[in-house]
C-alpha positions in Angstrom: -35.3 163.9 17.5 -33.7 167.4 17.4 -37.1 168.9 17.7 -38.0 167.0 20.9 -34.5 168.0 22.3 -35.0 171.7 21.6 -38.6 171.5 23.2 -37.1 169.7 26.3 -34.1 172.4 26.7 -36.7 175.3 26.3 -38.9 173.8 29.0 -36.0 173.3 31.4 -34.6 176.8 30.7 -38.1 178.4 31.4 -38.7 176.1 34.4 -36.0 177.7 36.5 -37.2 180.6 38.5 -33.9 182.0 39.3 -31.1 182.8 37.0 -28.2 180.2 37.1 -30.1 177.9 39.3 -29.2 174.3 38.4 -32.2 172.0 38.0 -32.2 169.7 40.9 -33.8 166.9 38.9 -31.0 166.8 36.5 -28.0 164.9 37.5 -24.8 166.3 36.0 -22.0 164.1 35.1 -19.4 164.3 37.7 -16.5 163.7 35.3 -16.6 165.3 32.0 -14.2 162.9 30.5 -16.9 160.5 29.9 -18.4 159.8 26.5 -21.7 161.4 25.9 -23.4 158.0 25.7 -22.2 156.9 29.2 -23.1 160.0 30.8 -26.7 160.2 29.2 -27.4 156.6 30.0 -26.1 157.1 33.7 -28.2 160.4 34.2 -31.3 159.1 32.1 -31.0 161.9 29.6 -29.0 164.5 28.0 -26.1 165.8 30.0 -23.5 168.3 29.0 -20.2 166.4 29.0 -17.9 169.2 27.9 -16.3 171.2 30.6 -14.7 174.6 29.6 -12.7 176.6 32.2 -12.0 179.9 30.6 -8.2 180.9 30.8 -9.2 184.1 32.8 -10.7 182.0 35.4 -7.8 179.6 35.6 -5.5 182.6 36.0 -7.6 184.3 38.6 -8.2 181.4 41.1 -6.1 179.1 42.8 -8.4 177.2 45.1 -11.8 177.1 46.8 -13.1 177.9 50.3 -15.2 175.2 51.9 -17.3 175.9 55.1 -17.8 172.9 57.3 -19.7 172.2 60.4 -19.7 169.3 62.8 -23.2 168.9 63.9 -22.2 166.4 66.8 -19.3 168.5 68.2 -20.6 172.0 67.3 -17.3 173.0 65.8 -17.1 174.8 62.4 -14.7 176.4 60.3 -13.4 177.2 56.7 -10.7 175.4 54.8 -9.0 176.4 51.7 -8.7 173.7 49.2 -6.0 174.1 46.3 -7.2 173.4 42.9 -5.9 170.0 41.9 -5.0 169.4 45.5 -6.9 168.2 48.8 -7.2 169.6 52.4 -8.4 167.8 55.7 -11.5 168.7 57.6 -10.1 169.2 61.2 -10.9 166.4 63.6 -12.3 164.1 61.0 -11.0 161.5 58.6 -12.5 163.5 55.7 -10.5 165.3 53.0 -11.8 167.5 50.3 -10.3 167.4 46.7 -11.0 170.2 44.3 -10.3 170.2 40.6 -12.7 173.1 39.1 -13.8 176.2 40.1 -16.4 178.3 38.1 -17.2 181.9 39.5 -20.1 182.3 37.1 -21.3 178.7 36.4 -23.5 178.3 33.6 -24.7 175.2 31.7 -26.0 174.5 28.3 -26.9 171.4 26.5 -23.5 171.4 25.1 -21.1 172.4 28.0 -20.5 173.7 31.6 -18.6 176.9 31.8 -18.2 180.2 33.5 -19.2 183.4 31.9 -16.6 185.5 33.5 -14.5 185.8 36.8 -17.2 187.8 39.0 -18.7 185.7 41.7 -22.1 185.6 40.0 -23.0 182.0 40.5 -20.0 180.1 42.2 -19.8 176.4 41.8 -16.9 173.8 42.4 -16.5 170.3 41.5 -15.2 168.4 44.4 -14.5 165.0 45.9 -14.8 163.9 49.4 -12.6 161.0 50.7 -13.1 159.4 54.0 -10.2 157.2 54.9 -9.4 155.8 51.5 -12.9 155.6 50.2 -14.4 158.5 47.9 -17.8 159.1 49.5 -18.9 162.0 47.3 -18.1 163.5 43.9 -20.0 166.2 42.2 -20.7 169.9 41.9 -21.6 172.2 44.8 -23.0 175.8 44.5 -22.7 178.8 46.8 -26.1 180.3 45.9 -27.9 177.0 45.8 -26.5 174.6 48.5 -29.3 172.4 48.3 -28.7 171.1 44.7 -26.6 168.0 44.8 -25.3 168.3 48.5 -22.7 166.4 50.3 -24.7 164.1 52.5 -23.1 163.0 55.8 -24.3 161.9 59.2 -22.1 164.3 61.1 -20.4 166.9 58.8 -22.0 169.5 56.4 -20.2 171.4 53.7 -20.8 174.8 52.0 -19.1 176.5 49.1 -18.0 179.9 50.4 -16.2 180.9 47.3 -13.0 181.0 45.4 -9.4 181.6 46.5 -7.9 184.5 44.3 -4.5 183.9 43.0 -1.8 186.0 44.7 -0.5 188.8 42.5 3.2 188.7 41.8 
């Protein structure tokens, strides 16, 4: 069993053409507090269930910037979403919540983490709430917006990057 897992992981690693690019065929667990068995059965395979946010990342960033565009009204802008908080998208009933920002996203079979604070492969775990209903929960990527994108008939979202903590 271990040998099969190693072969699958190696083939997945070599299948990526760009460093840091998440495989769009792998659905990552949106909540890393689930048990490994629940995440595996939900995703149909091995899913890293451990999230590690290095202390230097926590101390470097206080939020994320999300670009938004309204395809019907032609309006666009950027909102700042505090980590652990939410922000409204102007002119809509949508709110974006953010709980994790990883400036150098990396994923192994065991964990999802950041390899540093430089914006090498920015990713954020967000939720989008419309009214009182969660309509999206997952990871979004600055370099790879087509991987696990938020889908809405009118509004598109893109990760712009992290909001650095203000120096005291």
